[in-house]
N, C-alpha and C positions, 0 to 999 in steps of 0.2 A: 503493499500499500505507500503510494508517494505521501510523503511529508511535507505538509505546506510550509513555505517559510516563517519562521518566527524571529524578529530581531530584538534581541535582549537589549544590545546597546540603546535601542530607540525607546524601550521601556526605561531604561536608567537614565537617559537623558529626560525622559518626560518627568520622572520624579524628581531629579535634581532642579530642575527649573519650576517646578509647580509650586501654587500658591495656595493659600489657605480657602479661596474659592473655587478650586478646580477639583472638588472631592467627586462628584458625579463623573466628570470626565477622566480622572484617574481610575475609577471603580471598574467604567466600561473599558478603559483600554486594556485593564488586567483582565479583565473577563473574556474581553476579545481573544487577547494573548494566550491565554488558558486554554480557551477552545481551540484556537487555531493549532496550539502545541498536540491536544488531544485528539482533533479530527482526522490528523494525519498518521495514526497509529491505531493496532487493535486497541482496544480500552479493557488492557489489563492493569492489575496493581501497579506494576511495575512500571509500565509505561506513563500512569498517572501520576507515581512519584517522581519521575523524571520532569514530567512537563511542570507539577509543581515548584519542585526544586529550580528549574530554570526560570522559572518566573518569579518566585518568592526571592531568590537572589539577586535579581535585576532589580526588583523593588526596595530592597534592602539596599544595596549600594547607592542607588540614587537618593534614598531617603537621608542617607549616611552625607552624602555631598551637598543637600540640601541646605543653603545658608540665609534663604529667607527670614527677615525679622518677625518674630512672634510666631513662629510656624513650629509646632511639636512634632517630633519623628513621629511620636506615637500617633497621631493622627493621620500622617501619611501610611504607615504600617496597618492601621485598622482599616483605612481604605482598600489598602493591597489585597487584605485576606477576605474583606467581604466581597471584593471582586472574584478571587480564587473561589468562593464558597459559592458564589452567584453561577460560575461556570460548572462548579461541582453539581449544582441542582439539574441541569441541564443534562448533564451524563448520567445522573440517576434516571431522568425521564426518558432519556434515549435506551436505557436498559428496561424499564418499565414497559416501553412500547413493543422492544422486540421481544419480551418475555410472553406479553399478552398474545402477540402475534404467532408464536411457537404454541402456546397452550391452545388456541382457538383452533389449531391446525391439528391438534391431538398430541402434542408431545406432553410428556409426563416430567413434571418438575422434580422428581425424586431420580430422574436420569441422570449420571455422576457430572456430566459436564452442564447440565441446568443446574442441579444444584449446588455447584461449585460458582456460578454465576449469581445464585443468591447469596450465598456465604460470602463473596467479594464485596456485592453491594452493602453488605452490613459492616464491611470494612472502609468503607468510603472515609468518615470521620477521621477514623483512626491513622488512615494514611494522609490525609490531609494534616493532622495534627503532627504527626511524626516527621513529614515534611518540613513543617514550619520550623519545627525543634531544631532539626540540623541546621537549617537558614539563621536561626536565631544564634545556636552554638558557633557558628563561624563568622558570625558578624563582630565587628569592633567594638571597643567598650563602650563609647558614646551610645550604640543602640542597644546594649544588651538590657537596660534597664525598660527601654521603650518595647522592645521584644515581648520581655516577661510580662508587663501589664495586658498586651495585646492577647497573648495568649492565655494568661489567666482569665481575660474577659470572656473569651470565646468559648475556653473549657467549662466556665461556669454556667455559661447560658446556653450552650451548644449550639451547633452550625444548623442552617437552614437546609444544607445539603444531607447532615447527619439526620435529621427528623424525617426528610424526605425519602432518604433510604430506608429509614426503619418504617415507615408507613408503606411504602411500594413493596418491602418484604411480607409484611402482613397483609396488604392487599393479593398479593400472588398466592399466599399461602390460603386465604379463603377463595381465591377462584379456584384453586386446585382442586380445594376441598369440595366445592360446587360442582368441578368437572366430574370429580369421583362418584359423588351422590347420582350424578346424570348418567354414568356409566353404569353405575350400580343398577339404577332404576331399568334403564335399557336392558341389562341383562336379565333383572327380573321379569320385564315383560317378554324378552325373547324365550326364557323358560317358561313361562306360564303358555305362551303360545305352543312350545314344543309339547308340556304337557297335555294342552288340551287336543291337540294332533294325535299324541300319544293314546289319549282314551278313546278318542274317536277309531283310530285305528286297533286298538284292542277289542271295541265293541264290533268293528267289522269282522275282527276275526272270530271272535266269539259266536256271532251270526252265522259265520262259515261253517264253526264246527258244529254247532245247533244244526245245520241243516245236513252236515254230513253224518251226524248221529241218528237224525230221522230217518236218513235213508236208510243207514245200517238196520236200525230197526224194524223197517218195512218188511213183511213178509215177500218173498221171493213169488213172483207170478207162475202158475203152473202153464206149461206148455199145452 
């Protein structure tokens, strides 16, 4: 799968020159960059980690270089994390759509590869936090405190993508249970139809046997 271009240097420059009034612009830029990094790859946890690492490191480096008066680095990092979280919500939604299509086509979510997909979905938030913590650990001293505050905030309140992933996993489990119930109902109907056919068949056999027995009991005609 071809990987679309993502320009970390452009993201660094954007954060380096950002002002306090550009929050929405920064968030969108981070979200778009994260999606661009994800869309060119298979959506595995490994590739998600790599995409998040690239984007978070660029945002962190740019924030460290920003010398705008009165601009708190924590604000920039908070916006960056919100943008990555927004992109992860869309990744969760892509998983939901794909899984729903597979279930609609008769796939069983208990199958190994689909079960793994659900398990991985449940790890999206942990993957986001792990990537951010690595970026924070590699950041210079001026940003250490800011990163700590941002991570503490998001871990306490949770992320939108984490909540969405949990809800999606629950919905898919319910959908699977519903599909299983429908399958069981269809099987019961088929079994009932077979039973009804069977009793009719037995009835026909019994009639045939009765006729044969009646013929056997009839006295032979004299010539």
